[in-house]
N, C-alpha and C positions, 0 to 999 in steps of 0.2 A: 595807251591803245584802248579806245572804247570798246565795250563788249558787242558782239554781232545782235542782229535781230534774230527772232525764232519764229517760224511759221508752222504752227501746230493744226493738222488735219485730223478731224474727229468724224465719227458717224453722226451723232447729234449732240455732243456737249458743246455748249453749256444749255442747250435746249433740254426740256423735260426734268423731272424730279429724279428718275432712276438710270438714266443712261450714262454708262462711264462714269459710275459714281467715284471712283478712284482717283479719277482727274482732280477731283475738288482738293485732294491732298497732295498730290504731285504738283500740278501746276504752280501753285504759289510758291513752292520752294524752288522749282527749276527757273520761274520767270525773275527770281531775284539775281540770276547769273547772267541775264539778257538784257539789252538796252530797251527793246520793246518786243511784245509778243502779239502775233495775229494769229486768231482762231477761225479755222475755215470748217465748218461742219458740213456733212453731206446733205442732212435733211434739217429741218427745223420745226419747231412748235410755237405755241404761243408765248410762253414765258422762259425767259432764260435765267439761270442762276449767276450769281456775282462772280466777276472775273477779277483777278489781280488788278491793283492800280494802273500798272504799265501794260496791260492787255486790252485787246480790241477784238470785238466780233465783227467778223466780215462775212455777210450773206452774199456767196458768191451766186452767179446767174444758174449755175447746175443745180441749187436747190430745188427749182421748179421743174426739173428733169427735161431731157432733149426731146424733141419732137421725133416722129417716125421717120420724117424725111430728113432730119439731120443724121439720125443713126444709119439711113441707107447710105447717104453720102459718105460718112464717116468709114463704113465698110469698104469702101471703094479706095481709100486713101493709102499712101505709101506706108506711112507708120503702122497701118494694121498689117500689112505684108511683112514688115521688119520684125514686129511682134511675133507674128506666126512663125517666120523663120527661126526666130530664138527659140521657139517653144516645141521644136520638132521632138525634142527629146521627153517633153511631156506628154505627149500624144497617148501613150498606154494608159495614162491615169483618166484622161477624158474618155477614152474608149470604153473603160470599165463602167464609166457613169454616162451611158449615151442618153439618158433621159435630160442630161443637164448640158447638152450641147447648146440649146438655146439661150441657157444662163450664161455659158461661158462666152457666148457672142455678145450678149448685152453688156456683160462685164467689160469686153474689149471696146466696143464702140463707145460706150460711156466715159471711159478712161480717156480714149484717145480725145473725145470732145473735152473732157475736163483738162487735160493736157494744154490743149489750145487756149482754155478760159484762165488757165493758171498762169500760162505765159503772158497774157495780156495784163493780169493783175501785177505780175513781177514788174513788167517794163513801166506800168502806172505807178508803181510805188518805189521804184529804183530798189528792188529787193534782191537783185541778182547774187549777192554775196551772204544772205540770210541762211540760217540753218532750216532745212525742211525736215519736219518730223511727223510722220504718219502714225498715229497711235496704234495701228493695226497693220499687220502684214497683208491684209485684204480689206481695203476701204478705197482710198484714193492711191494707192501704193505704184499701181501700175502707170498713173498719171505722172507721179513724181519721177519714176524710173525713165519714163519717155523723156521728161524735161531735163533731167540730169544727163541722160545719154547724148541729148542734143546740145549741151553746154548752156542750156538757158538757165540753170541754177547751179551753184557750186556743191553744195552738201546737201545730201538727202539720205534720210535714214528712217526706219521703222521699228517698232515694237513688233512683238509677235506672242499671242497669248494661249489661244485653245484652239477653237476651231479653225483660226487662219494657221495654225501649225499642222494639225492632225486631219482637216478636212470635217466633214459632217456625215457620219455615217447613218444618222437618223434619217436624213434627206436625200443621203447617195450623192455627195459630190465632193471632189478633190479641190484643194486650193488653186484658183485658177492662175496660170501664167507664172508659176513660181521662178521659172529659170529667167524670163525676160525681167521680171523685177528684180532678181539678185544681180543681174549684169548691170543694171541700171543704178542701183544702190549703192552707197558707200559703207553701209552697215546695217545688221538686222540685230535687234535686241530681244532674244528670248527671254521670258520671264521664270524658266526654269532650266536646269541641266538637262532634264529629260527632253525638253523642247529643243535646246541646242542639238542634242544627238540626233532626234529625229530629222531636223533640217538638214544637219550635215550629211546623214545618211542618204536622204531622199532629193535633196537640191545641192548636187556637187556644186554649182557655180557660187553657192554661199560659203564655202569653205575659205577661211582666212577672214571672212567679212563678219563672223557671228561673235557676239559678247553676252554672256549672261547678264541681265540687269533685273534684279528682283524688284517687285512691287514692295511697298510696306505700309505700316499705319503709325499713327502718332501715338505716343506713350500717354495712355490715361492715368498715369500715376497712382493706380489703385488697383486692387482685385475685385472680383464679384463678391458681394457680401456672403458671408459663410451661411450654410444652411442650418437652421434651427434642428435641434434633436429630434424633434417630433413631426418636421416638415416632410412632405412627399419630395423626392428628388425630382427636379426638372431638366427634361432633355430639350435641347433646342436644334433645329434645323434652319437653315439660312440658305435659300436658292430659289431660283426661278422655277416655277411649277410647269416645267417642260419635261417631256419623255426621258431625256438624256440623264436627268437628276434622279429619277426613280422614287420621288417622294410617296407615290402610291404604295411603295413596298414599305414605308415606316410603319403603319397600322399593325400590319402582320408581324414586323420585327419586335414591336413593343408588347404585342399580346403575348410574346413568348419569353419576356424577360423574368416574369415570376416573382416580381415585387413591385407594389404601386409605384406609378410613374405620372407625371404631369407632361404633357408634351405642348411646345409652342412651336409654330412654323412662322417664319419671317420670308415674306416673298409671295409673288402671284404668278399667274400664268394661265395657260388654256387647259392644264391638267387639274385645275381646281376642283371641278365637280367629279372627276375619278377620285381624287384623294379624298374629298369628303366623303364619299360613298363608302370607301373603304374603311375609314375612320369610324364612321356610324355603325357599320357591321361588325367591327373588332373590338372597338374600345368604348369604355364607360363615357357617357356623354360629357360628364364634368372634368374629364381627365385631359382634354385636348382643345386647342385653339388654333384656327388659322387666322394669323394676324394681318395678312394682306401685305401689299407692298409699302415698304416703310423707307423714308430717307435714310442715307447713311448716319446721320447725327441722331435719329431715333433708334438705330440699330445699337450704337454705342451706348446709348442712355438706357437701353433695355439691360445691357451687362453690367451697368453701375447701380442700377436698382433692385434686380433680381439675383437670387442666389442659383446660378447656372451650373448644373452638375456636369454636363458634358454637352460638347457640339457633335452632332452626328451627320455623317456623309455617307450615303450611299450610291453616289452618281457613279455612272460607268463613263464619264468624259470630264476631265478637268485639265487645266493649265496648272497654276499654283495658286490655290484658293485664298483670297484675301479675307473672306469669311473665316477661315482658320487662323489667320494671322490676327484679326480682330479679337476672336475669342482667347487666342492665347496671349495677347496682351492685357487680357484681365485674370490670366492664370488659369483659363478655363481648359481641361484636357480634351482632346479630340478623338473619336472613334471614327475610321475612314477607309474606304477601300482603296487599295494601292493602284490608281490610274494617274495617267500624266505625270505631274511633277509631286503628287502627295507625300511620296515617300521621303521627300526633302524636306518637309515641315512636320511630319507626323514621326515621331521615334520613342524610343523607350523611356524618355523624359518627359513626353508632352502627349503620350496617348497610346492608343493600339491601332496598329496597321493591319488590316484583314486583306486577304487575297482580293483581286478584283471581282472574282465571282463567288465571293463567299455567301453561303447559304443563310436565310433567316435566323435560323437557329445559331449559327455562329457568331452573327451579329448581335444577337439578343445576348448571348453568353458574354461577349465583350462589354456591352453595357452594363450588365449586372456586375461584372468585376470591376469596371471603372467606378461605378458609383458606390460599392460597398465594402472594397479592399483597402481603401486608404493608400493605394499605390501612388498617387501622383501629389506633388507638392506645388502651390500656386506660385510661390516665390522661385522655384526652380524652372516652372513652366514660362515664367515672364523672362527669366534669364536667357532661356534659350531663344525666346522670341526676340529680344533686344539685339542679341548677337549678330541676327540675320534679317531681321525683317522691319527695324525700325526706319520710319519714313525719312527723318532728317539725314539720316545716313545714306540710305540707299538712294532716294532722290537727288541728293546733293552729290553724290558720286557719279550718277547719270549725267546730270548737268555738267559737271566737269569733263566727263568723257566727250560729250558733244563740243564742248569747246575746243578740247585738244584736237579732236577730229577735224574741227572747222579750221583751226589753225595749221594743222598738218596739211590739210587738203590746200589751203591757199598756198602754202610753200611749193606743193607739187604743181599747182596750178602755173605758177610762175615760172618753173622750170621746164614745163610743156607746152606752154601756150594755154589758151583758154579751154581748149577740147578736152574731153576726158579721154582715158586711154581705150575705151569701149567705143566700137563704131556707132555712130549715131543713129536713132531710132525716130 
């Protein structure tokens, strides 16, 4: 029997250089298990990254966005009413974030319209029996759930990372319509055990449909170069410069370490002026650099070419950071605050885990200890990384799970007819 097709829904990938960079590692491994892969992003840019040989980029009509008239018509549709009926239990979350009601309405109408376009794509390509996979639990996921519940497609799943699990407390909104999505999907794959526990507790309809599927990075086959005896230790941060990552706190932390340090930040974002201001105020000018946004290959090359003492994370919101996997694959220890799934990757052999609300002086002390105590062995760190976060193993296992789910779902469909067990939306 030939393998099925895979339809992957993304926010931007393969467009842009920074969006969903970890799909560059995942997709080639997953694509090997499928006959053909169709990539359907929600938005586009001028340039697209290279896809595997058996993958095709499909620019759907939804990329240009629906008109106001289309959204008005959609809000009056029967599918909107069905989603709302399935979402009655989610109303307390919506009411806690009343300023986001318009955003929820926009998500709903866009996904109802996306579902219509997706069904046309399915019919035109004959892809009713493909596996449909949204890289996020909040992207085109509601459209997938609508199509799945209406029996337009047979197998629909989603990953779940960070904001699409926990919501976005910076901007004050909960994940929209989680119950309606849960009822329409066959499975959801959180990338951490913490994410799995959170979804099970907050979205009861997902119980029995959750399966942890961790991300991963390829084995670089080497450790970062050892630091010369007279060299100043190098601390790296790697994150978007957005409020929840708290990179503006790093200059204060480093000013308290008590030994000379070089700091390089990899990443960019709207908080850059604030971070620069704090760095100029608290750190010697020659001791820090903001390198800006870098492609994933450049980040890995940085670890290959520089003696990195540690990776630092002071974020207050994380899923299970690939930036930490990358550092550990080169034998670099991590100092991080205990948020999201961070405790699943930072342990006694790989770094120092701090309380989520650790004070700058506590973080500074952990940095000093990591850099001066000789506690951490690069080979042992790499061994821990390989056991849980090696790309070929994790993504190969994920692909096999999708194939098994598709095969099982086909057997179930034959026994019950074409319609899924849930009432159609």
